[in-house]
ROSE-4610 file (N, C-alpha, C; in Angstrom, 1 decimal, always signed):
// ROSE-4610
residu = [M/M/M/N/N/N/P/P/P/F/F/F/Q/Q/Q/N/N/N/L/L/L/F/F/F/F/F/F/R/R/R/L/L/L/K/K/K/E/E/E/G/G/G/N/N/N/L/L/L/P/P/P/L/L/L/G/G/G/R/R/R/I/I/I/E/E/E/A/A/A/F/F/F/S/S/S/D/D/D/G/G/G/I/I/I/F/F/F/A/A/A/V/V/V/A/A/A/A/A/A/T/T/T/L/L/L/L/L/L/V/V/V/M/M/M/D/D/D/L/L/L/K/K/K/D/D/D/I/I/I/S/S/S/L/L/L/P/P/P/A/A/A/H/H/H/P/P/P/T/T/T/P/P/P/L/L/L/E/E/E/L/L/L/G/G/G/R/R/R/A/A/A/L/L/L/V/V/V/A/A/A/A/A/A/L/L/L/P/P/P/Q/Q/Q/F/F/F/L/L/L/S/S/S/W/W/W/M/M/M/I/I/I/S/S/S/F/F/F/V/V/V/I/I/I/V/V/V/A/A/A/K/K/K/F/F/F/W/W/W/L/L/L/N/N/N/H/H/H/H/H/H/H/H/H/L/L/L/L/L/L/H/H/H/L/L/L/A/A/A/G/G/G/H/H/H/A/A/A/D/D/D/Y/Y/Y/G/G/G/M/M/M/V/V/V/W/W/W/I/I/I/N/N/N/S/S/S/I/I/I/F/F/F/L/L/L/M/M/M/F/F/F/Q/Q/Q/S/S/S/L/L/L/V/V/V/P/P/P/F/F/F/P/P/P/T/T/T/A/A/A/L/L/L/M/M/M/G/G/G/Q/Q/Q/Y/Y/Y/P/P/P/N/N/N/N/N/N/P/P/P/L/L/L/A/A/A/V/V/V/G/G/G/L/L/L/F/F/F/G/G/G/V/V/V/T/T/T/M/M/M/A/A/A/V/V/V/N/N/N/T/T/T/I/I/I/L/L/L/F/F/F/I/I/I/G/G/G/L/L/L/Y/Y/Y/A/A/A/Y/Y/Y/I/I/I/L/L/L/K/K/K/R/R/R/T/T/T/A/A/A/R/R/R/P/P/P/E/E/E/M/M/M/L/L/L/A/A/A/L/L/L/E/E/E/D/D/D/P/P/P/L/L/L/V/V/V/L/L/L/R/R/R/K/K/K/S/S/S/W/W/W/V/V/V/G/G/G/P/P/P/V/V/V/S/S/S/Y/Y/Y/L/L/L/T/T/T/G/G/G/A/A/A/G/G/G/L/L/L/A/A/A/W/W/W/V/V/V/H/H/H/P/P/P/A/A/A/L/L/L/A/A/A/F/F/F/G/G/G/I/I/I/Y/Y/Y/F/F/F/A/A/A/T/T/T/P/P/P/L/L/L/F/F/F/F/F/F/I/I/I/T/T/T/P/P/P/L/L/L/H/H/H/R/R/R/K/K/K/H/H/H/M/M/M/A/A/A/R/R/R/P/P/P/G/G/G/R/R/R]
num = [1/1/1/2/2/2/3/3/3/4/4/4/5/5/5/6/6/6/7/7/7/8/8/8/9/9/9/10/10/10/11/11/11/12/12/12/13/13/13/14/14/14/15/15/15/16/16/16/17/17/17/18/18/18/19/19/19/20/20/20/21/21/21/22/22/22/23/23/23/24/24/24/25/25/25/26/26/26/27/27/27/28/28/28/29/29/29/30/30/30/31/31/31/32/32/32/33/33/33/34/34/34/35/35/35/36/36/36/37/37/37/38/38/38/39/39/39/40/40/40/41/41/41/42/42/42/43/43/43/44/44/44/45/45/45/46/46/46/47/47/47/48/48/48/49/49/49/50/50/50/51/51/51/52/52/52/53/53/53/54/54/54/55/55/55/56/56/56/57/57/57/58/58/58/59/59/59/60/60/60/61/61/61/62/62/62/63/63/63/64/64/64/65/65/65/66/66/66/67/67/67/68/68/68/69/69/69/70/70/70/71/71/71/72/72/72/73/73/73/74/74/74/75/75/75/76/76/76/77/77/77/78/78/78/79/79/79/80/80/80/81/81/81/82/82/82/83/83/83/84/84/84/85/85/85/86/86/86/87/87/87/88/88/88/89/89/89/90/90/90/91/91/91/92/92/92/93/93/93/94/94/94/95/95/95/96/96/96/97/97/97/98/98/98/99/99/99/100/100/100/101/101/101/102/102/102/103/103/103/104/104/104/105/105/105/106/106/106/107/107/107/108/108/108/109/109/109/110/110/110/111/111/111/112/112/112/113/113/113/114/114/114/115/115/115/116/116/116/117/117/117/118/118/118/119/119/119/120/120/120/121/121/121/122/122/122/123/123/123/124/124/124/125/125/125/126/126/126/127/127/127/128/128/128/129/129/129/130/130/130/131/131/131/132/132/132/133/133/133/134/134/134/135/135/135/136/136/136/137/137/137/138/138/138/139/139/139/140/140/140/141/141/141/142/142/142/143/143/143/144/144/144/145/145/145/146/146/146/147/147/147/148/148/148/149/149/149/150/150/150/151/151/151/152/152/152/153/153/153/154/154/154/155/155/155/156/156/156/157/157/157/158/158/158/159/159/159/160/160/160/161/161/161/162/162/162/163/163/163/164/164/164/165/165/165/166/166/166/167/167/167/168/168/168/169/169/169/170/170/170/171/171/171/172/172/172/173/173/173/174/174/174/175/175/175/176/176/176/177/177/177/178/178/178/179/179/179/180/180/180/181/181/181/182/182/182/183/183/183/184/184/184/185/185/185/186/186/186/187/187/187/188/188/188/189/189/189/190/190/190/191/191/191/192/192/192/193/193/193/194/194/194/195/195/195/196/196/196/197/197/197/198/198/198/199/199/199/200/200/200/201/201/201/202/202/202/203/203/203/204/204/204/205/205/205/206/206/206/207/207/207/208/208/208/209/209/209/210/210/210/211/211/211/212/212/212/213/213/213/214/214/214/215/215/215]
x = [-31.7/-31.0/-30.8/-31.3/-31.1/-29.7/-29.2/-27.9/-27.5/-28.4/-28.1/-27.8/-28.6/-28.4/-27.1/-26.8/-25.5/-24.3/-24.4/-23.3/-23.2/-24.3/-24.3/-23.5/-23.8/-23.2/-21.7/-21.4/-20.0/-19.1/-19.7/-19.0/-18.7/-19.4/-19.2/-18.0/-17.6/-16.6/-15.2/-14.2/-12.8/-12.3/-11.1/-10.4/-9.0/-9.0/-7.8/-6.9/-5.6/-4.7/-4.8/-4.6/-4.7/-3.5/-2.3/-1.1/-1.1/-1.6/-1.6/-2.7/-3.8/-4.8/-4.3/-3.5/-2.9/-1.9/-1.1/+0.0/-0.6/-1.7/-2.3/-3.0/-3.6/-4.3/-3.3/-2.2/-1.1/-0.6/-0.5/+0.0/-0.9/-2.2/-3.2/-3.2/-3.1/-3.0/-1.8/-0.6/+0.6/+0.5/+0.0/-0.1/-1.1/-2.2/-3.2/-2.5/-1.8/-1.1/-0.1/+0.6/+1.7/+1.1/+0.0/-0.6/-1.2/-1.5/-2.1/-1.1/+0.2/+1.1/+1.5/+1.1/+1.5/+0.8/-0.4/-1.1/-0.3/+0.5/+1.2/+2.2/+2.6/+3.6/+3.0/+1.7/+1.0/+0.6/+1.6/+1.5/+1.9/+1.0/+1.3/+2.3/+3.4/+4.4/+5.0/+5.5/+6.2/+7.5/+8.1/+9.4/+10.4/+10.6/+11.7/+11.0/+10.3/+9.6/+10.5/+10.1/+10.8/+10.3/+11.0/+10.6/+9.2/+8.8/+7.4/+6.4/+6.7/+5.8/+5.7/+6.8/+6.8/+6.0/+6.1/+5.4/+3.9/+3.5/+2.1/+1.5/+2.3/+1.9/+1.7/+2.6/+2.5/+1.3/+1.0/-0.2/-1.4/-1.5/-2.6/-2.8/-1.7/-1.7/-2.1/-2.4/-2.7/-3.9/-4.9/-6.0/-5.6/-4.6/-4.1/-3.3/-2.5/-1.8/-2.8/-3.8/-4.8/-5.6/-5.9/-6.6/-5.7/-4.5/-3.5/-3.4/-3.3/-3.1/-4.3/-5.5/-6.8/-6.9/-6.6/-6.7/-5.7/-4.5/-3.4/-3.8/-4.3/-4.7/-5.8/-6.8/-7.9/-7.5/-6.6/-6.1/-5.3/-4.5/-3.7/-4.6/-5.7/-6.7/-7.4/-7.7/-8.3/-7.3/-6.0/-5.0/-4.9/-4.8/-4.7/-5.9/-7.1/-8.3/-8.4/-8.0/-8.0/-7.1/-5.9/-4.9/-5.6/-6.2/-6.9/-8.0/-8.7/-9.8/-9.3/-8.3/-7.7/-7.2/-6.7/-6.2/-7.3/-8.6/-9.7/-10.0/-9.8/-10.2/-9.2/-9.8/-9.0/-8.7/-9.5/-9.3/-10.1/-10.0/-10.8/-11.6/-12.9/-13.6/-13.7/-14.4/-14.4/-15.2/-16.3/-17.1/-16.3/-15.5/-14.6/-13.6/-13.1/-12.1/-12.7/-13.9/-14.5/-15.0/-15.5/-15.9/-14.7/-13.6/-12.3/-11.8/-11.9/-11.5/-12.3/-13.6/-14.4/-14.1/-13.8/-13.4/-12.1/-11.1/-9.8/-10.0/-10.9/-11.2/-11.5/-12.4/-12.7/-11.6/-10.8/-9.6/-8.7/-8.6/-7.7/-8.3/-9.6/-10.2/-9.9/-9.5/-9.4/-8.5/-7.4/-6.6/-7.4/-8.4/-9.2/-10.0/-10.9/-11.6/-10.7/-9.6/-8.6/-8.0/-7.6/-7.1/-8.1/-9.3/-10.4/-10.7/-10.8/-11.1/-9.9/-8.7/-7.6/-7.5/-7.9/-7.8/-9.0/-10.1/-11.3/-11.9/-11.2/-11.7/-12.9/-13.3/-14.5/-15.7/-15.5/-16.6/-17.3/-18.6/-19.3/-19.4/-19.5/-19.6/-18.3/-17.1/-15.8/-15.6/-15.9/-15.7/-16.7/-18.0/-19.0/-18.7/-18.1/-17.8/-16.8/-15.8/-14.9/-15.6/-16.6/-17.3/-18.1/-18.7/-19.5/-18.5/-17.4/-16.4/-16.0/-15.7/-15.2/-16.4/-17.6/-18.7/-18.9/-18.8/-18.9/-17.8/-16.5/-15.4/-15.7/-16.3/-16.5/-17.6/-18.7/-19.8/-19.3/-18.4/-17.8/-17.0/-16.2/-15.4/-16.3/-17.4/-18.4/-18.9/-19.2/-19.7/-18.7/-17.4/-16.4/-16.2/-16.3/-16.2/-17.4/-18.6/-19.7/-19.6/-19.1/-18.9/-17.9/-16.8/-15.8/-16.3/-17.0/-17.5/-18.5/-19.2/-20.3/-19.7/-18.7/-18.4/-17.0/-16.0/-14.6/-13.8/-14.4/-13.6/-13.3/-12.1/-11.7/-12.6/-13.1/-14.0/-13.3/-12.0/-11.3/-11.1/-11.2/-11.0/-12.3/-13.4/-14.7/-14.9/-14.4/-14.6/-13.9/-12.9/-12.1/-12.8/-13.8/-14.4/-15.5/-15.5/-16.6/-17.9/-18.9/-20.2/-20.9/-20.6/-21.3/-20.5/-19.4/-18.5/-19.1/-20.0/-20.6/-21.5/-22.3/-23.2/-22.4/-21.3/-20.4/-19.8/-19.5/-18.8/-19.6/-20.9/-21.8/-21.6/-20.9/-20.5/-19.7/-18.9/-18.1/-18.9/-19.8/-20.6/-21.5/-22.1/-23.0/-22.2/-21.0/-20.1/-19.7/-19.2/-18.8/-19.9/-21.1/-22.2/-22.7/-22.5/-22.8/-21.9/-20.6/-19.6/-19.9/-20.4/-20.7/-21.9/-22.9/-24.0/-23.6/-22.7/-22.2/-21.4/-20.8/-20.0/-20.8/-22.2/-23.0/-23.4/-23.1/-23.4/-22.1/-21.0/-19.7/-18.6/-17.8/-16.8/-15.9/-15.6/-14.7/-15.2/-16.6/-17.2/-17.0/-17.1/-16.8/-15.4/-14.4/-13.0/-12.9/-13.5/-13.4/-14.0/-15.1/-15.7/-14.8/-14.3/-13.4/-12.2/-11.7/-10.4/-10.7/-11.9/-12.2/-12.6/-13.3/-14.0/-13.0/-11.9/-11.0/-10.4/-10.5/-10.0/-10.8/-12.1/-12.9/-12.4/-11.8/-11.4/-9.8/-9.1/-7.6/-7.0/-7.7/-7.3/-8.5/-8.3/-9.5/-10.3/-11.6/-12.4/-12.4/-12.2/-12.3/-12.5/-12.7/-13.0/-11.7/-11.7/-10.5/-10.0/-10.9/-10.6/-9.9/-9.8/-9.2/-7.9/-6.9/-5.6/-5.6/-5.0/-4.9/-3.7/-3.9/-2.8/-1.9/-0.6/+0.3/+0.0/+0.5/+0.2/+1.2]
y = [+13.9/+13.7/+12.2/+11.6/+10.2/+9.9/+8.6/+8.2/+8.7/+8.6/+9.0/+10.5/+11.3/+12.8/+13.1/+12.3/+12.5/+12.2/+11.1/+10.8/+11.8/+12.3/+13.4/+14.6/+15.0/+16.2/+16.0/+14.7/+14.4/+14.4/+14.0/+14.0/+15.4/+16.4/+17.7/+18.4/+17.7/+18.2/+17.9/+18.5/+18.2/+19.4/+19.7/+20.7/+20.1/+19.0/+18.2/+18.8/+18.7/+19.2/+18.3/+18.9/+18.1/+17.3/+17.6/+16.9/+15.4/+14.9/+13.5/+12.8/+13.5/+12.9/+12.8/+13.8/+13.8/+12.7/+12.6/+11.5/+10.1/+9.9/+8.6/+8.3/+9.3/+9.2/+8.9/+9.6/+9.4/+8.0/+7.4/+6.1/+5.1/+5.3/+4.3/+4.4/+5.6/+5.7/+5.0/+5.2/+4.6/+3.1/+2.5/+1.1/+0.5/+1.2/+0.7/+0.7/+1.8/+1.9/+0.8/+0.5/-0.5/-1.9/-2.2/-3.5/-3.8/-2.7/-2.9/-3.7/-3.5/-4.1/-5.5/-5.9/-7.3/-8.4/-8.1/-9.1/-9.4/-8.5/-8.7/-9.8/-10.2/-11.3/-12.7/-12.8/-14.1/-14.4/-14.5/-14.9/-16.3/-17.2/-18.6/-18.8/-19.5/-19.8/-21.2/-21.8/-23.1/-22.8/-23.8/-23.7/-22.9/-23.3/-22.6/-22.2/-21.1/-20.7/-20.2/-20.5/-20.0/-18.6/-17.8/-16.4/-16.4/-17.4/-17.4/-17.6/-18.6/-18.9/-17.6/-17.0/-15.8/-14.7/-14.5/-13.5/-13.7/-15.0/-15.3/-15.1/-15.4/-15.2/-13.8/-12.9/-11.5/-10.9/-11.4/-10.9/-11.4/-12.6/-13.1/-12.3/-11.7/-10.9/-9.4/-9.0/-7.6/-7.1/-7.9/-7.4/-7.0/-7.8/-7.5/-6.2/-6.0/-4.7/-3.5/-3.7/-2.7/-2.4/-3.4/-3.2/-2.5/-2.8/-2.1/-0.7/-0.4/+1.0/+1.8/+1.3/+2.0/+2.3/+1.3/+1.5/+2.5/+2.4/+3.3/+4.8/+5.0/+6.4/+6.8/+6.0/+6.3/+6.6/+5.8/+6.0/+7.4/+7.6/+8.8/+10.1/+9.9/+11.0/+11.2/+10.2/+10.3/+11.0/+10.6/+11.2/+12.7/+13.1/+14.5/+15.3/+14.8/+15.6/+15.6/+14.5/+14.4/+15.4/+15.6/+16.6/+18.0/+18.3/+19.6/+19.7/+18.7/+18.8/+19.1/+18.4/+18.7/+20.1/+20.7/+22.0/+23.0/+22.7/+23.5/+23.6/+22.6/+22.5/+23.3/+24.0/+24.7/+23.8/+22.8/+21.9/+20.6/+19.6/+18.4/+18.2/+17.9/+17.4/+15.9/+15.3/+13.8/+13.2/+14.0/+13.5/+13.4/+14.5/+14.5/+13.3/+13.1/+12.0/+10.6/+10.4/+9.1/+9.0/+10.0/+9.9/+9.7/+10.4/+10.2/+8.7/+8.2/+6.8/+5.8/+6.0/+5.1/+5.1/+6.3/+6.5/+5.8/+5.9/+5.2/+3.7/+3.3/+1.8/+1.2/+2.0/+1.5/+1.7/+2.7/+2.8/+1.6/+1.1/+0.0/-1.3/-1.3/-2.4/-2.5/-1.4/-1.3/-2.4/-2.8/-3.9/-5.2/-5.5/-6.7/-6.8/-5.8/-5.8/-5.6/-4.9/-4.8/-6.1/-6.9/-8.2/-9.1/-9.1/-9.9/-9.6/-8.3/-7.9/-8.3/-8.1/-8.5/-10.0/-10.8/-12.2/-12.8/-12.1/-12.6/-11.5/-11.0/-9.8/-10.0/-11.2/-11.5/-11.9/-11.9/-12.2/-10.9/-10.8/-9.5/-9.2/-10.2/-10.0/-9.4/-9.9/-9.4/-8.0/-7.8/-6.4/-5.4/-5.9/-5.0/-4.7/-5.6/-5.3/-4.2/-4.1/-3.0/-1.7/-1.6/-0.3/+0.0/-1.0/-0.7/-0.2/-0.8/-0.4/+1.0/+1.4/+2.7/+3.7/+3.3/+4.2/+4.5/+3.4/+3.6/+4.5/+4.3/+5.2/+6.6/+6.9/+8.2/+8.9/+8.1/+8.6/+9.0/+8.1/+8.5/+9.7/+9.9/+11.1/+12.3/+12.2/+13.3/+13.7/+12.6/+12.9/+13.6/+13.2/+13.9/+15.4/+15.5/+16.9/+17.8/+17.2/+18.0/+18.3/+17.4/+17.6/+18.8/+18.7/+19.7/+21.1/+21.2/+22.4/+23.0/+22.2/+22.7/+23.0/+22.2/+22.3/+22.7/+22.4/+22.7/+23.5/+23.9/+24.7/+26.0/+26.5/+27.9/+28.8/+29.9/+30.8/+31.3/+31.7/+32.3/+31.3/+30.0/+29.0/+28.7/+28.9/+28.6/+29.4/+30.6/+31.5/+30.9/+30.1/+29.5/+28.3/+27.7/+26.5/+26.7/+25.8/+25.8/+25.6/+26.5/+26.3/+25.0/+24.5/+23.3/+22.1/+22.1/+21.0/+19.7/+19.8/+18.5/+17.9/+18.8/+18.3/+17.7/+18.3/+17.8/+16.5/+16.3/+15.1/+13.9/+14.0/+12.8/+12.2/+12.9/+12.2/+10.9/+10.9/+9.8/+8.5/+8.6/+7.4/+6.9/+7.9/+7.5/+6.8/+7.3/+6.7/+5.3/+5.2/+3.8/+2.8/+3.2/+2.3/+2.0/+3.0/+2.7/+1.6/+1.8/+0.8/-0.6/-0.6/-1.9/-2.6/-1.7/-2.3/-2.8/-2.0/-2.4/-3.6/-4.0/-5.2/-6.4/-6.3/-7.4/-7.5/-6.4/-6.3/-6.8/-6.1/-6.5/-5.9/-6.7/-6.2/-5.1/-5.2/-4.2/-2.8/-2.7/-1.4/-0.8/-1.7/-1.3/-0.8/-1.5/-1.1/+0.3/+0.6/+1.9/+3.0/+2.7/+3.7/+3.9/+2.8/+2.9/+3.7/+3.6/+4.3/+5.8/+6.1/+7.5/+8.3/+7.7/+8.4/+9.2/+8.7/+9.6/+10.8/+10.8/+11.9/+13.2/+13.0/+14.2/+14.9/+14.2/+14.8/+14.7/+14.8/+14.6/+15.7/+16.9/+18.0/+18.4/+19.0/+19.4/+20.5/+20.5/+21.6/+22.8/+24.0/+25.2/+26.4/+27.5/+28.7/+29.0/+28.8/+29.0/+30.5/+31.4/+32.8/+33.4/+32.6/+33.1/+32.4/+33.1/+32.5/+31.8/+30.6/+29.8/+30.2/+30.4/+30.7/+29.5/+29.8/+28.7/+28.2/+27.0/+26.4/+26.9]
z = [+45.7/+44.4/+44.3/+43.1/+42.9/+42.4/+42.5/+42.1/+40.7/+39.7/+38.4/+38.3/+39.0/+39.0/+39.7/+40.7/+41.5/+40.5/+39.8/+38.9/+37.8/+37.3/+36.2/+36.7/+37.9/+38.5/+38.8/+39.2/+39.5/+38.2/+37.1/+35.8/+35.4/+35.8/+35.4/+36.3/+37.3/+38.2/+37.6/+38.3/+37.9/+37.0/+37.2/+36.4/+36.1/+35.3/+35.1/+34.0/+34.2/+33.1/+31.9/+30.7/+29.5/+29.1/+29.8/+29.4/+29.5/+30.6/+30.8/+29.9/+29.7/+28.8/+27.4/+27.0/+25.6/+25.5/+26.6/+26.5/+26.5/+27.3/+27.3/+26.0/+25.4/+24.1/+23.0/+23.0/+22.0/+22.1/+23.3/+23.5/+22.9/+23.1/+22.5/+21.0/+20.4/+19.0/+18.5/+19.2/+18.7/+18.7/+19.8/+19.9/+18.8/+18.6/+17.6/+16.2/+15.9/+14.6/+14.4/+15.5/+15.5/+15.3/+16.0/+15.9/+14.6/+13.8/+12.5/+11.6/+11.7/+10.8/+11.2/+12.4/+12.9/+12.0/+11.5/+10.7/+9.4/+8.9/+7.6/+7.7/+8.9/+8.9/+8.7/+8.8/+8.7/+7.2/+6.4/+5.0/+4.8/+4.3/+4.1/+3.0/+3.4/+2.4/+2.7/+1.7/+1.9/+2.6/+3.1/+3.9/+3.1/+1.8/+1.0/-0.3/-0.4/-1.6/-2.7/-3.9/-5.1/-5.3/-6.1/-6.4/-6.9/-7.7/-8.3/-7.1/-6.2/-5.1/-4.2/-4.0/-3.1/-3.7/-5.0/-5.8/-5.7/-5.9/-5.8/-4.4/-3.4/-2.0/-1.7/-2.2/-2.0/-2.7/-3.9/-4.6/-3.9/-3.4/-2.6/-1.3/-0.8/+0.4/+0.2/-1.1/-1.3/-0.5/-0.3/+0.5/+2.0/+2.5/+3.8/+3.8/+2.8/+2.7/+2.5/+1.7/+1.5/+2.8/+3.5/+4.8/+5.8/+5.8/+6.7/+6.3/+5.0/+4.6/+4.9/+4.6/+4.9/+6.4/+7.3/+8.7/+9.2/+8.7/+9.2/+8.9/+7.7/+7.3/+8.2/+8.5/+9.4/+10.8/+11.3/+12.7/+12.7/+11.7/+11.6/+11.5/+10.8/+10.7/+12.0/+12.7/+14.0/+15.0/+14.9/+15.8/+15.6/+14.3/+13.9/+14.4/+14.2/+14.6/+16.1/+16.8/+18.2/+18.8/+18.2/+18.7/+18.6/+17.4/+17.2/+18.3/+18.6/+19.5/+20.9/+21.4/+22.7/+22.8/+21.6/+21.6/+21.9/+21.5/+21.8/+23.3/+24.0/+25.4/+26.3/+27.3/+28.3/+29.5/+29.7/+30.8/+30.5/+31.3/+31.2/+32.5/+32.4/+33.5/+33.4/+34.4/+34.5/+33.3/+32.9/+31.8/+30.5/+30.3/+29.1/+29.1/+30.3/+30.4/+30.0/+30.5/+30.3/+28.8/+28.2/+26.8/+26.0/+26.3/+25.6/+25.8/+27.0/+27.2/+26.5/+26.4/+25.6/+24.1/+23.6/+22.2/+22.0/+22.9/+22.8/+22.9/+23.7/+23.8/+22.4/+21.7/+20.3/+19.3/+19.6/+18.7/+18.8/+20.1/+20.3/+19.7/+19.3/+18.7/+17.2/+16.6/+15.1/+14.5/+15.1/+14.5/+14.3/+15.1/+14.9/+13.6/+13.4/+12.1/+10.9/+11.1/+10.0/+9.6/+10.6/+10.3/+9.7/+10.2/+9.7/+8.2/+7.9/+6.5/+5.6/+6.1/+5.2/+5.0/+6.0/+5.8/+5.0/+5.1/+4.4/+3.6/+2.5/+1.8/+1.0/+0.7/+0.0/+0.8/+2.1/+3.1/+3.4/+3.1/+3.4/+4.9/+5.7/+7.1/+7.6/+7.2/+7.7/+7.2/+5.9/+5.3/+5.9/+6.2/+6.7/+8.2/+8.9/+10.3/+10.5/+9.5/+9.5/+9.4/+8.5/+8.4/+9.6/+10.2/+11.5/+12.6/+12.7/+13.7/+13.5/+12.3/+12.0/+12.2/+11.9/+12.1/+13.6/+14.5/+15.9/+16.4/+15.9/+16.3/+16.0/+14.8/+14.4/+15.2/+15.5/+16.3/+17.7/+18.3/+19.6/+19.5/+18.4/+18.3/+18.2/+17.4/+17.3/+18.7/+19.5/+20.9/+21.7/+21.6/+22.3/+21.9/+20.6/+20.0/+20.5/+20.5/+21.0/+22.5/+23.3/+24.7/+25.0/+24.3/+24.5/+24.0/+22.9/+22.4/+23.4/+24.0/+25.0/+26.4/+26.8/+28.3/+28.6/+27.8/+28.2/+27.2/+26.1/+25.1/+25.6/+25.2/+25.4/+24.5/+25.1/+24.3/+23.1/+23.2/+22.1/+20.9/+21.2/+20.2/+19.5/+20.1/+19.5/+18.2/+18.2/+17.0/+15.8/+16.0/+14.9/+14.3/+15.0/+14.6/+13.5/+12.6/+11.6/+12.4/+12.3/+13.1/+12.6/+11.5/+11.0/+11.1/+11.9/+12.0/+12.4/+13.4/+13.9/+12.8/+12.1/+11.1/+10.0/+9.6/+8.5/+8.9/+10.2/+10.7/+10.4/+10.3/+10.1/+8.8/+7.9/+6.6/+6.9/+7.9/+8.3/+8.6/+9.6/+10.0/+8.8/+8.1/+7.0/+5.9/+5.6/+4.6/+5.0/+6.2/+6.7/+6.7/+7.1/+7.2/+5.7/+4.8/+3.4/+2.9/+3.2/+2.8/+3.4/+4.7/+5.3/+4.6/+4.1/+3.4/+2.0/+1.3/+0.0/+0.0/+1.2/+1.3/+0.9/+1.2/+0.9/-0.6/-1.3/-2.8/-3.5/-3.2/-3.7/-2.8/-2.1/-1.2/-1.7/-3.0/-3.6/-3.5/-3.6/-3.4/-2.0/-1.0/+0.4/+0.6/+0.0/+0.1/-0.5/-1.6/-2.2/-1.3/-0.7/+0.3/+1.5/+2.0/+3.2/+2.9/+1.7/+1.3/+1.1/+0.6/+0.3/+1.5/+2.4/+3.5/+4.4/+4.8/+5.6/+4.9/+3.6/+2.8/+3.0/+3.5/+3.8/+5.0/+5.9/+7.2/+7.3/+6.3/+6.3/+7.1/+7.3/+8.2/+8.9/+10.1/+10.9/+10.2/+10.4/+9.8/+10.7/+10.1/+10.8/+9.8/+10.3/+9.4/+8.7/+7.4/+6.6/+6.5/+6.7/+6.5/+7.8/+8.8/+10.1/+10.3/+10.7/+11.0/+12.2/+12.3/+13.5/+14.3/+15.6/+16.5/+16.7/+17.0/+17.3/+18.7/+18.9/+20.2/+21.2]
């Protein structure tokens, strides 16, 4: 057995409890959501602004507020769907832990493109980078979803899942990348796409005609 095959089989090992994975994940989501608001304090003002100067500064900062709001909704949407996803799993193996960790690594990156887009709302590269980052985050989440459905999901929970959930989830990456492309046409179009995309997954997808059990 070569080293790559050995690594592959080792990643399938492990019967880890979900509690610590959930706690670690919640911590990353909380830190990412908190860091998003930190950029709002960086508003350029004179030492003693008049009400008019302050008003103009706040209006100029509207792209930063919009970037913060969009990102916060996206992070909250990821958190809710991630909570649902871990509820599907009966245990975690090492492969699931590492896919989850890579997904969380990119979640922790979200404040950076958010701040960049808020500071340079008319720069297509800054606005486009936000869409690319969100697309990568969504693709990683889809990968985690697929892994859990295939390897660690509880059989009784699989019946509650929409059989087309993974296919439908690709709306996210396609939408974010469309927004990233539209940023080069007009950044305002990208903002609109970014605002609308998380609304498709504001709640987890499942078979609506079946009652969901309590946790």
